[in-house]
C-alpha positions as CSV (number, residue, x, y, z in Angstrom):
1,M,211.4,132.5,99.7
2,S,209.6,134.3,102.4
3,D,207.4,132.6,105.2
4,T,204.2,134.2,103.7
5,A,204.7,132.7,100.3
6,R,205.5,129.4,101.9
7,A,202.2,129.5,103.9
8,T,199.9,130.2,100.9
9,R,201.3,127.4,98.8
10,V,198.6,124.7,98.0
11,K,199.9,121.5,99.3
12,N,196.8,119.2,98.5
13,K,196.0,119.3,94.8
14,A,193.6,116.3,94.9
15,P,190.0,116.8,93.7
16,A,187.4,117.7,96.4
17,P,185.0,114.9,97.4
18,V,181.9,117.0,96.4
19,Q,182.2,118.8,93.0
20,I,180.3,122.1,92.4
21,T,179.6,123.0,88.8
22,A,179.1,126.5,87.4
23,E,175.5,125.7,86.5
24,Q,174.8,124.9,90.2
25,I,176.3,128.1,91.3
26,V,174.2,130.1,88.9
27,R,171.0,128.3,89.9
28,E,171.6,128.8,93.6
29,S,172.3,132.5,93.1
30,A,169.0,132.9,91.2
31,E,167.1,131.0,93.9
32,R,168.6,133.1,96.7
33,A,168.1,136.4,94.9
34,E,165.5,138.7,96.3
35,D,162.7,140.0,94.1
36,V,163.4,143.7,94.1
37,Y,160.6,144.5,91.7
38,G,157.8,142.5,93.4
39,A,155.5,143.8,96.2
40,P,157.0,143.6,99.6
41,K,156.0,140.6,101.6
42,R,154.0,141.2,104.7
43,K,155.3,139.4,107.7
44,I,152.9,138.8,110.5
45,A,154.4,138.7,113.9
46,D,151.5,138.0,116.3
47,Q,147.8,137.1,116.5
48,E,146.7,140.8,116.5
49,E,148.4,141.4,113.2
50,L,146.9,138.3,111.8
51,K,143.4,139.5,112.8
52,E,144.1,142.9,111.3
53,Y,145.3,141.3,108.1
54,R,142.2,139.1,107.8
55,Y,139.9,142.0,108.6
56,E,141.5,144.1,105.8
57,Q,141.3,141.2,103.3
58,R,137.7,140.4,104.1
59,K,136.7,144.0,103.8
60,Q,138.4,144.2,100.3
61,F,136.6,140.9,99.3
62,E,133.3,142.1,100.6
63,D,133.6,145.4,98.7
64,R,134.5,143.6,95.5
65,V,131.6,141.1,95.6
66,R,129.2,143.9,96.6
67,S,130.2,146.0,93.6
68,S,130.7,143.1,91.2
69,Y,128.2,140.5,92.4
70,W,127.5,139.4,88.8
71,E,131.1,138.3,88.4
72,P,131.6,134.7,89.5
73,R,135.4,135.0,89.8
74,A,135.1,137.5,92.6
75,W,133.1,135.0,94.7
76,I,135.4,132.1,93.8
77,R,138.5,134.1,94.9
78,Y,136.8,135.1,98.1
79,A,135.8,131.6,99.0
80,K,139.2,130.1,98.1
81,W,140.9,132.8,100.3
82,E,138.7,131.8,103.3
83,E,139.5,128.2,102.6
84,G,143.2,129.0,102.6
85,Q,142.8,130.7,106.0
86,G,141.4,127.4,107.3
87,D,138.0,128.9,108.0
88,L,135.7,126.4,106.3
89,P,132.4,127.8,107.8
90,R,133.1,131.2,106.4
91,A,134.1,129.7,103.0
92,R,130.8,127.8,103.0
93,S,129.0,131.0,103.7
94,V,130.7,132.7,100.8
95,W,129.9,129.8,98.4
96,E,126.2,129.8,99.5
97,R,126.0,133.6,98.9
98,A,127.6,133.1,95.5
99,L,125.0,130.4,94.6
100,E,122.2,132.9,95.5
101,H,123.4,135.1,92.6
102,H,124.8,132.3,90.3
103,G,122.7,129.3,91.0
104,R,123.2,128.0,87.5
105,D,127.0,128.6,87.2
106,V,128.7,125.2,86.9
107,P,132.3,126.2,88.1
108,I,130.9,127.5,91.4
109,W,129.1,124.2,92.1
110,L,132.2,122.2,91.1
111,Q,134.7,124.2,93.2
112,Y,132.3,124.3,96.2
113,A,132.1,120.5,96.2
114,E,135.8,120.0,95.5
115,M,136.5,122.2,98.6
116,E,134.4,119.9,100.8
117,M,136.0,116.8,99.3
118,K,139.5,118.2,99.7
119,N,138.9,118.9,103.4
120,K,137.3,115.5,103.9
121,A,133.8,116.9,104.7
122,I,132.1,114.1,102.9
123,N,128.6,114.7,104.1
124,H,128.9,118.4,103.1
125,A,130.2,117.3,99.7
126,R,127.2,114.9,99.3
127,N,124.9,117.7,100.2
128,V,126.5,120.0,97.6
129,W,126.4,117.3,94.9
130,E,122.8,116.5,95.6
131,R,121.8,120.1,95.3
132,A,123.9,120.6,92.1
133,C,122.4,117.5,90.5
134,S,118.8,118.5,91.3
135,T,119.4,122.1,90.2
136,L,121.2,121.3,86.9
137,P,120.4,117.7,86.2
138,R,121.5,118.0,82.5
139,I,125.1,118.8,83.5
140,D,126.8,115.4,83.3
141,V,130.0,116.5,85.0
142,F,128.1,116.8,88.4
143,W,126.9,113.2,88.2
144,Y,130.3,111.9,87.1
145,K,132.1,113.6,90.0
146,Y,129.4,112.6,92.5
147,V,129.7,108.9,91.4
148,N,133.5,109.0,91.4
149,M,133.5,110.4,95.0
150,E,131.2,107.6,96.2
151,E,133.1,104.9,94.4
152,T,136.5,106.3,95.7
153,L,135.1,106.1,99.2
154,G,134.1,102.5,98.6
155,Q,130.4,103.3,98.8
156,V,129.3,101.2,95.8
157,A,125.7,101.1,96.9
158,A,125.6,104.9,97.2
159,A,127.2,105.2,93.8
160,R,124.6,102.9,92.4
161,Q,121.8,105.1,93.9
162,V,123.4,108.2,92.3
163,F,123.4,106.4,88.9
164,E,119.8,105.4,89.4
165,K,118.8,109.0,90.0
166,W,120.7,110.0,87.0
167,M,119.2,107.4,84.7
168,K,115.7,108.7,85.5
169,W,116.6,111.8,83.4
170,E,117.4,109.5,80.5
171,P,120.9,110.9,79.7
172,E,123.0,110.3,76.7
173,H,124.9,107.1,75.8
174,T,128.0,107.9,77.8
175,A,126.2,108.0,81.1
176,W,124.6,104.6,80.6
177,N,128.0,103.2,79.5
178,A,129.6,104.5,82.6
179,Y,126.9,102.8,84.8
180,V,127.6,99.5,83.0
181,K,131.4,99.9,83.4
182,M,131.0,100.4,87.1
183,E,128.9,97.2,87.5
184,Q,131.5,95.4,85.4
185,R,134.3,96.5,87.7
186,Y,132.5,94.8,90.6
187,G,131.5,91.7,88.7
188,E,127.8,92.4,88.7
189,K,126.9,90.9,85.3
190,E,123.2,90.5,86.0
191,R,122.9,94.1,87.1
192,A,124.7,95.2,83.9
193,R,122.2,93.2,81.8
194,D,119.3,94.9,83.6
195,I,120.9,98.3,82.9
196,F,121.3,97.4,79.2
197,Q,117.6,96.3,79.0
198,R,116.6,99.8,80.2
199,Y,119.3,101.4,78.1
200,V,118.0,100.1,74.8
201,Q,114.4,101.2,75.8
202,V,115.6,104.7,76.3
203,H,117.9,104.8,73.3
204,P,116.5,102.3,70.8
205,D,119.3,102.7,68.3
206,V,122.2,100.7,66.8
207,K,124.8,102.1,69.2
208,A,123.0,100.9,72.3
209,W,122.2,97.4,71.0
210,T,125.7,97.0,69.7
211,R,127.2,97.9,73.1
212,W,125.0,95.3,74.8
213,A,126.1,92.6,72.3
214,K,129.7,93.5,72.8
215,F,129.3,93.3,76.5
216,E,127.9,89.8,76.3
217,F,130.7,88.8,73.9
218,S,133.4,90.2,76.2
219,S,131.8,88.3,79.1
220,G,132.2,85.1,77.1
221,E,128.5,84.7,76.4
222,R,128.5,84.2,72.7
223,D,125.0,82.7,72.6
224,K,123.6,85.6,74.5
225,A,125.4,88.1,72.3
226,R,123.9,86.4,69.2
227,E,120.5,86.6,70.9
228,V,121.0,90.3,71.5
229,Y,121.9,90.9,67.8
230,E,118.9,89.0,66.6
231,A,116.6,90.9,68.9
232,A,118.1,94.2,67.7
233,V,117.6,93.2,64.0
234,E,114.0,92.5,64.8
235,F,113.5,95.7,66.8
236,L,115.3,98.0,64.4
237,R,114.4,96.5,61.0
238,N,112.7,99.7,59.9
239,E,115.3,102.2,61.2
240,P,117.6,104.0,58.7
241,E,120.8,102.9,60.5
242,V,120.0,99.2,60.5
243,G,122.7,98.6,57.9
244,N,125.4,99.4,60.5
245,L,123.7,96.8,62.8
246,Y,123.9,94.1,60.1
247,A,127.6,95.0,59.6
248,N,128.3,94.7,63.3
249,F,126.4,91.4,63.5
250,A,128.4,90.0,60.7
251,K,131.7,91.1,62.2
252,F,130.7,89.4,65.4
253,E,130.2,86.1,63.6
254,E,133.5,86.7,61.9
255,M,135.2,87.0,65.2
256,C,133.5,83.8,66.3
257,H,135.1,82.1,63.2
258,E,131.6,81.6,61.8
259,V,132.4,82.7,58.2
260,E,129.3,81.2,56.6
261,R,127.1,82.8,59.2
262,A,128.7,86.2,58.5
263,R,128.3,85.8,54.7
264,A,124.7,84.8,55.1
265,I,124.0,88.0,57.2
266,Y,125.7,90.2,54.6
267,K,123.6,88.7,51.8
268,F,120.4,88.9,53.9
269,A,121.1,92.6,54.5
270,L,121.9,93.4,50.9
271,D,118.8,91.6,49.6
272,R,116.4,93.5,52.0
273,L,117.9,96.9,52.5
274,P,117.2,99.8,50.1
275,K,120.0,101.3,48.1
276,E,120.7,104.3,50.3
277,Q,121.0,102.0,53.4
278,A,122.9,99.2,51.8
279,E,126.1,101.1,50.9
280,S,127.9,100.7,54.2
281,V,126.9,97.0,54.3
282,Y,128.2,96.6,50.8
283,K,131.6,98.1,51.7
284,E,132.0,95.8,54.7
285,F,131.0,92.9,52.6
286,M,133.7,93.7,50.1
287,K,136.3,93.8,52.9
288,F,135.0,90.5,54.2
289,E,135.2,88.8,50.8
290,K,138.7,90.1,50.3
291,M,139.7,88.4,53.5
292,H,137.7,85.2,53.2
293,G,136.6,85.0,49.6
294,N,138.2,83.0,46.8
295,R,137.9,85.5,44.0
296,E,140.4,88.3,43.4
297,G,139.5,91.7,42.3
298,I,135.9,91.2,43.5
299,E,135.4,94.9,44.0
300,D,136.3,95.9,40.5
301,V,134.1,93.2,39.1
302,V,131.1,94.3,41.2
303,V,131.7,98.0,40.2
304,G,131.9,97.0,36.6
305,Q,128.7,95.1,36.8
306,R,126.9,97.9,38.5
307,R,128.3,100.4,35.9
308,F,127.0,98.2,33.1
309,K,123.6,98.0,34.8
310,Y,123.4,101.8,35.1
311,E,124.4,102.3,31.5
312,E,121.6,100.1,30.3
313,E,119.0,102.0,32.5
314,V,120.1,105.5,31.4
315,S,120.1,104.4,27.7
316,K,116.5,103.2,28.1
317,N,115.4,106.3,29.9
318,P,117.8,109.2,30.0
319,L,115.4,111.4,31.9
320,N,115.4,109.0,34.9
321,Y,117.4,111.2,37.2
322,D,117.4,108.8,40.1
323,T,119.4,106.4,38.0
324,W,121.8,109.2,37.2
325,F,122.2,109.9,40.9
326,D,123.1,106.3,41.6
327,Y,125.5,106.1,38.7
328,I,127.2,109.3,39.8
329,R,127.5,108.0,43.4
330,L,129.1,104.8,42.1
331,E,131.8,106.8,40.2
332,E,132.4,109.1,43.1
333,N,133.0,106.1,45.4
334,A,135.3,104.6,42.8
335,G,137.5,107.7,43.0
336,D,138.0,108.4,39.3
337,M,137.6,112.2,39.0
338,A,137.6,112.2,35.1
339,K,134.9,109.5,34.9
340,T,132.8,111.2,37.5
341,R,132.9,114.5,35.6
342,E,132.0,112.7,32.4
343,V,128.9,111.2,34.1
344,Y,127.9,114.5,35.5
345,E,128.2,116.2,32.1
346,R,126.1,113.5,30.4
347,A,123.5,113.7,33.2
348,I,123.0,117.5,32.9
349,A,122.8,117.3,29.2
350,N,119.3,115.6,29.6
351,V,117.3,118.8,30.1
352,P,113.6,118.2,30.9
353,P,111.4,118.6,27.8
354,A,108.6,120.6,29.4
355,N,109.0,124.0,31.2
356,E,107.1,122.8,34.3
357,K,108.8,123.1,37.6
358,R,107.8,119.6,38.9
359,F,109.8,118.1,36.0
360,W,112.9,120.2,36.9
361,Q,113.1,119.5,40.6
362,R,115.1,116.3,40.5
363,Y,117.2,117.6,37.5
364,I,118.3,120.7,39.2
365,Y,119.8,118.7,42.1
366,I,122.2,117.1,39.6
367,W,123.6,120.6,39.0
368,I,123.8,121.2,42.8
369,N,125.7,118.0,43.4
370,Y,128.0,118.8,40.5
371,A,128.8,122.2,41.9
372,L,129.4,120.7,45.4
373,Y,131.6,118.0,44.0
374,E,133.8,120.5,42.2
375,E,134.1,122.7,45.3
376,L,134.5,120.1,48.0
377,E,136.0,117.0,46.3
378,A,137.9,118.4,43.3
379,R,138.5,121.8,45.0
380,D,138.4,123.5,41.6
381,V,137.0,127.0,42.2
382,E,136.8,128.1,38.6
383,R,135.0,124.9,37.5
384,T,132.6,125.4,40.4
385,R,131.9,128.9,39.3
386,E,131.3,127.8,35.7
387,V,128.9,125.1,36.9
388,Y,126.8,127.7,38.7
389,R,126.8,130.0,35.7
390,A,125.8,127.3,33.3
391,C,123.0,126.1,35.6
392,L,121.6,129.7,35.9
393,K,121.6,130.0,32.1
394,V,119.7,126.7,31.6
395,I,116.8,127.5,34.0
396,P,113.9,129.3,32.3
397,H,113.5,132.1,34.8
398,A,110.5,133.6,32.8
399,E,108.4,130.6,33.7
400,F,109.9,129.5,37.1
401,S,113.1,129.6,39.0
402,F,114.9,128.0,42.0
403,S,115.8,130.1,44.9
404,K,118.2,127.4,46.2
405,I,120.6,127.6,43.3
406,W,120.7,131.4,43.4
407,I,121.5,131.3,47.1
408,M,124.1,128.6,46.8
409,A,125.9,130.5,44.0
410,A,125.9,133.7,46.0
411,K,127.2,132.0,49.1
412,F,129.9,130.3,47.1
413,E,131.2,133.7,46.0
414,L,130.9,134.9,49.6
415,R,133.1,132.0,50.7
416,Q,135.6,133.0,48.1
417,R,135.6,136.5,49.7
418,R,134.1,138.1,46.6
419,L,131.4,140.2,48.2
420,D,130.7,142.2,45.1
421,A,130.1,139.1,43.0
422,C,127.8,137.8,45.7
423,R,125.7,141.0,45.7
424,K,125.7,140.9,41.9
425,I,124.2,137.4,41.9
426,F,121.6,138.4,44.4
427,G,120.7,141.5,42.4
428,L,120.3,139.4,39.3
429,A,118.1,137.0,41.2
430,I,115.9,139.8,42.4
431,G,115.5,141.1,38.9
432,L,114.7,137.7,37.4
433,A,113.1,135.7,40.3
434,P,112.2,137.9,43.2
435,K,111.3,135.2,45.8
436,A,110.9,135.5,49.5
437,K,113.8,133.1,50.3
438,I,116.2,135.1,48.2
439,F,115.3,138.4,49.9
440,A,115.5,136.7,53.3
441,T,118.9,135.3,52.7
442,Y,120.3,138.5,51.2
443,I,119.0,140.5,54.1
444,E,120.5,138.1,56.6
445,I,123.9,138.4,55.0
446,E,123.8,142.1,54.9
447,F,122.6,142.3,58.5
448,Q,125.5,140.1,59.6
449,L,127.8,142.4,57.8
450,G,126.3,145.4,59.6
451,N,124.8,147.0,56.5
452,V,121.5,148.2,58.0
453,D,120.8,150.6,55.3
454,R,121.0,147.9,52.7
455,C,118.7,145.8,54.7
456,R,116.1,148.6,54.7
457,T,116.5,149.0,51.0
458,L,116.0,145.3,50.4
459,Y,112.9,145.3,52.6
460,E,111.4,148.3,50.8
461,K,112.2,146.7,47.4
462,Y,110.5,143.5,48.4
463,L,107.4,145.3,49.7
464,E,107.1,147.2,46.5
465,I,106.9,143.8,44.7
466,E,104.6,142.1,47.3
467,P,102.9,144.7,49.5
468,Q,100.4,142.1,50.7
469,N,103.1,139.9,52.4
470,C,102.4,140.4,56.1
471,S,105.4,138.4,57.3
472,T,107.8,140.8,55.5
473,W,106.1,143.9,57.1
474,I,106.5,142.2,60.5
475,K,110.1,141.3,59.9
476,Y,110.9,144.9,58.7
477,A,109.3,146.4,61.8
478,E,111.1,143.9,64.1
479,L,114.4,144.9,62.5
480,E,113.8,148.5,63.3
481,R,112.7,147.6,66.9
482,S,115.9,145.6,67.4
483,L,117.9,148.7,66.3
484,G,116.0,150.8,68.8
485,E,114.1,152.7,66.1
486,I,110.6,152.4,67.8
487,E,108.9,155.1,65.8
488,R,110.2,153.7,62.5
489,G,108.8,150.3,63.5
490,R,105.5,151.8,64.4
491,S,105.3,153.7,61.1
492,I,106.0,150.5,59.2
493,F,103.1,148.8,61.0
494,E,100.9,151.7,60.2
495,L,101.8,151.4,56.5
496,A,101.1,147.7,56.7
497,V,97.7,147.8,58.2
498,D,96.6,150.5,55.7
499,Q,97.3,148.2,52.7
500,A,94.2,147.3,50.7
501,M,95.2,143.6,50.3
502,L,97.0,141.5,52.9
503,D,97.5,137.7,52.9
504,M,97.4,137.3,56.7
505,P,95.9,140.4,58.3
506,E,95.2,138.7,61.6
507,V,98.9,137.9,62.0
508,L,99.9,141.5,61.2
509,W,97.4,143.0,63.7
510,K,98.6,140.6,66.4
511,A,102.2,141.5,65.7
512,Y,101.4,145.2,65.9
513,I,99.5,144.8,69.1
514,D,102.3,142.7,70.6
515,F,104.7,145.4,69.5
516,E,102.9,148.1,71.3
517,T,102.3,145.9,74.4
518,S,106.0,145.1,74.6
519,E,106.8,148.8,74.6
520,G,104.3,149.4,77.5
521,E,102.0,151.6,75.4
522,R,98.7,150.6,76.9
523,E,96.7,153.5,75.3
524,R,98.1,152.8,71.9
525,T,97.3,149.1,72.3
526,R,93.8,149.9,73.3
527,A,93.4,152.2,70.3
528,L,94.7,149.4,68.1
529,Y,92.0,147.0,69.4
530,E,89.3,149.6,68.8
531,R,90.6,150.1,65.2
532,L,90.6,146.4,64.7
533,L,87.1,146.0,66.0
534,E,85.9,148.6,63.4
535,R,87.1,146.1,60.7
536,T,86.0,142.8,62.3
537,K,83.8,141.8,65.2
538,H,85.2,138.3,65.5
539,V,84.8,136.8,69.0
540,K,88.5,136.0,69.3
541,V,89.3,139.7,68.9
542,W,86.9,140.5,71.8
543,M,88.4,137.8,73.9
544,S,91.9,139.0,73.2
545,Y,90.9,142.6,74.0
546,A,89.4,141.5,77.3
547,R,92.5,139.6,78.3
548,F,94.6,142.6,77.4
549,E,92.6,144.8,79.7
550,A,92.9,142.3,82.6
551,T,96.6,141.8,82.3
552,P,99.2,144.3,83.4
553,I,101.8,145.3,80.8
554,V,105.3,144.1,81.7
555,V,108.1,145.9,79.9
556,V,111.5,144.1,79.9
557,D,114.5,144.0,77.7
558,D,114.8,141.2,75.1
559,D,117.8,139.7,76.9
560,A,116.4,140.0,80.4
561,D,116.7,136.9,82.6
562,D,114.0,135.3,84.7
563,A,114.7,137.4,87.8
564,A,114.4,140.7,85.8
565,I,111.1,139.5,84.2
566,A,109.7,138.6,87.7
567,A,110.7,141.9,89.1
568,A,109.1,143.8,86.2
569,T,105.9,141.7,86.6
570,A,105.7,142.5,90.3
571,A,106.3,146.2,89.7
572,A,103.5,146.2,87.0
573,E,101.1,144.5,89.4
574,N,101.8,147.0,92.2
575,D,101.5,150.0,89.9
576,E,98.7,152.3,91.2
577,H,97.6,153.1,87.7
578,E,97.1,149.4,86.9
579,R,95.3,148.3,90.0
580,L,93.4,145.0,90.0
581,E,90.0,146.7,90.4
582,T,90.6,149.0,87.5
583,R,91.7,146.1,85.2
584,Q,88.7,144.0,86.2
585,A,86.3,146.8,85.5
586,K,87.8,147.5,82.0
587,S,87.9,143.8,81.2
588,R,84.3,143.4,82.2
589,A,83.3,146.4,80.2
590,V,84.8,144.8,77.1
591,Y,83.0,141.5,77.7
592,E,79.7,143.4,78.1
593,R,80.3,145.3,74.9
594,A,81.2,142.1,73.1
595,L,78.0,140.3,74.2
596,A,75.8,143.3,73.2
597,E,77.4,143.7,69.8
598,L,77.5,140.0,69.0
599,K,73.9,139.7,69.8
600,E,73.0,142.8,67.8
601,I,75.0,141.7,64.7
602,D,73.7,138.2,64.5
603,P,71.2,136.9,67.2
604,D,71.5,133.4,65.8
605,A,75.3,133.2,66.3
606,K,74.9,131.8,69.8
607,E,78.0,129.6,69.8
608,E,80.2,132.8,69.8
609,R,78.3,134.2,72.7
610,V,78.7,131.0,74.6
611,M,82.4,131.0,73.9
612,L,82.6,134.6,75.1
613,L,80.7,133.8,78.3
614,E,82.9,130.8,79.1
615,A,86.0,132.9,78.6
616,W,84.5,135.5,80.9
617,K,83.8,132.9,83.5
618,S,87.3,131.5,83.3
619,F,88.6,135.0,83.9
620,E,86.4,135.5,86.9
621,D,87.5,132.1,88.3
622,T,91.1,133.2,88.3
623,L,90.3,136.2,90.5
624,P,90.4,136.2,94.4
625,S,87.0,135.4,95.9
626,E,86.5,139.0,97.2
627,F,86.8,140.4,93.6
628,S,85.3,137.6,91.6
629,K,81.8,137.8,90.0
630,S,81.8,134.3,88.8
631,A,78.3,133.6,90.0
632,D,76.9,136.5,88.1
633,V,78.5,135.3,84.9
634,K,77.4,131.7,85.5
635,A,73.8,132.9,85.8
636,R,74.1,134.4,82.3
637,L,75.2,131.1,80.8
638,P,72.5,129.6,78.5
639,K,70.6,126.4,78.8
640,R,71.4,123.7,76.2
641,V,68.1,122.3,75.0
642,K,67.2,119.7,72.3
643,R,64.8,120.8,69.6
644,K,63.4,119.6,66.3
645,R,63.2,121.2,62.9
646,A,61.8,120.3,59.6
647,V,64.0,118.9,56.8
648,E,62.7,119.9,53.3
649,D,63.5,118.6,49.9
650,D,64.4,120.7,46.8
651,D,60.7,121.5,46.2
652,G,60.2,122.9,49.7
653,R,58.1,120.0,51.0
654,E,58.8,118.6,54.5
655,I,60.2,115.1,54.4
656,A,61.5,114.5,57.9
657,Q,62.2,116.0,61.3
658,E,65.7,116.3,62.7
659,E,66.9,117.0,66.2
660,Y,69.4,119.7,67.0
661,Y,70.7,121.5,70.1
662,D,70.0,125.1,70.8
663,Y,71.1,127.6,73.4
664,V,68.5,129.6,75.4
665,F,70.0,132.6,77.1
666,P,68.4,134.0,80.3
667,D,68.7,137.6,79.1
668,D,67.0,136.8,75.7
669,A,63.5,138.2,75.6
670,G,60.7,136.7,73.4
671,A,59.2,133.3,72.9
672,A,62.2,131.4,74.2
673,Q,61.5,132.4,77.9
674,P,58.1,130.7,78.4
675,S,59.3,127.6,76.7
676,L,62.3,127.6,79.0
677,K,60.0,127.9,82.1
678,L,57.8,125.1,80.8
679,L,60.9,122.9,80.3
680,E,62.1,123.7,83.9
681,A,58.6,122.8,85.2
682,A,58.7,119.5,83.3
683,Y,62.1,118.7,84.8
684,A,60.8,119.4,88.3
685,W,57.7,117.2,87.7
686,K,59.9,114.4,86.5
687,K,62.2,114.7,89.5
688,A,59.3,114.7,91.9
689,K,57.8,111.6,90.2
690,A,61.1,109.8,90.5
691,A,61.4,110.6,94.2
692,A,57.8,109.4,94.8
693,E,58.5,106.1,93.1
694,A,61.7,105.6,95.1
695,T,59.7,106.2,98.3
696,D,57.0,103.6,97.4
């Protein structure tokens, strides 16, 4: 054997002290492998390269937030990058700039405050939380995090102050409960009781009172807990959820091993609560009796007794549908599907004897409940469909119909993804009972499906049936406006106002005027007012016309925010064609026309002229002093004088004198002017006489 072979021979075959597995070798190779597909890492060697890197990054971030300032994520990335660079003042500057654009964005406020807390800038964090809570006081997460920060720092008094500020906004139950929990953590029972007293005043419901009683019970104060329950029963005795309060009260007595007290509470509740409120109490009472009672099978016995009672009542009066409802509810709670269907079939067999809708209203709800039971509880689609069909056959559509059952049947088919069947039901409903609710629901469904042409057809069909329905004309026009079809909407309004009979013409004209105003069509709006005044000279029309002339038209999109509306308003006010002087002159001209025409039409309708003058004066008072003519309008206001007139009987003979108030206008000519001067002279003489007597 050669020397080389002898040298390579392994002499020590013992295991190594540290064992390396194949899994470890593979893991280390993956960890040490370089990412050949990723972007090359930039290595910064000195301060100059660091400054250059930061300059480039800040320029990219600034360009991004400048071009996408509406995107909160761009601001958040920028601020977090500055925080990562350790430049907190710059990060704060970015956050503040972000809040200028997104002052109501919750994530920005949260991450801003969390940055300050993470970097232990407590006063800055407090400032951010205060601003966030004052800007968005209904966002509970701000308050929770603010309180948590103060409590973590050991500032219990500060946390209590934050809670007090929060409670002034009367938040939901969880906020009050959190406040109580904090006081409990520090053993402040009296403070917690004070909070509960305020809590039940803000939220006077079963939940709040029950929490208070449970707090007293957990504190070992059974007598106080009992007092709370008794006060709650007295305070909430007329509330619909008082049954739950009785049940909680009885459970409390049961936990105190006061079985007889609990039983007395259950019986007291069942004796005084109506049927619809006593059901939950009854269920709890049954559970209680099963645990503490001596009789077995008490639930079956009670159900059998109630079933016997209902059978007697329906046999005496089979048309008492309220009894049928109670009987059906009993069987549904018992869980016997066959028995429940039997009771439903017996109930719907008792058709009202007269074809008057008021007799059918309770009866038809049995059909509705039957259909809902088959769909939701039994989950039998075919039986549900048969129930709806049978119900629609029973109703005498020639005399009256029920829109609700048509709509429910159609929506049931829609839930089963049978759109053709749904449309068929709606078409049959329109043919037999063309009611507004049916058309509105059908149009809404087709609009959600994007079938605009079907919506137009339905509107036209309904307007053929009821051309006097102003609300339908308005909705049709608003549909076209929402689709951007302004001319179609305007044409619909023109057709509407030309109808011979309308149920609410004033609403239609107002909608038409608002339509043109929202589109910025001042001349068209003015022409509409003139056309309306040809039909009616009502004082409110004149007042609305004058307000329109005095107000600049602001055209904004329907989904515009407050900032866009404010900008559009400012632009309208600065428009040279709508200067303040021009609007004032036009508005005053309308008021002058209105006064003249009201006086010419009916000189005795003085209340309308007074109303118009007061509106004119209010308009002048809102103007700057250099433009206002409030004094001139005030001089035209009438004097209110007391006068007498004769009261005659049926034969025309004077039997008495009655006093009444009249208005004397300064610009009215005739016999009223001398009497007004005489009255003023009498007032002056009386004033001088009173002054002389005071001097003596």
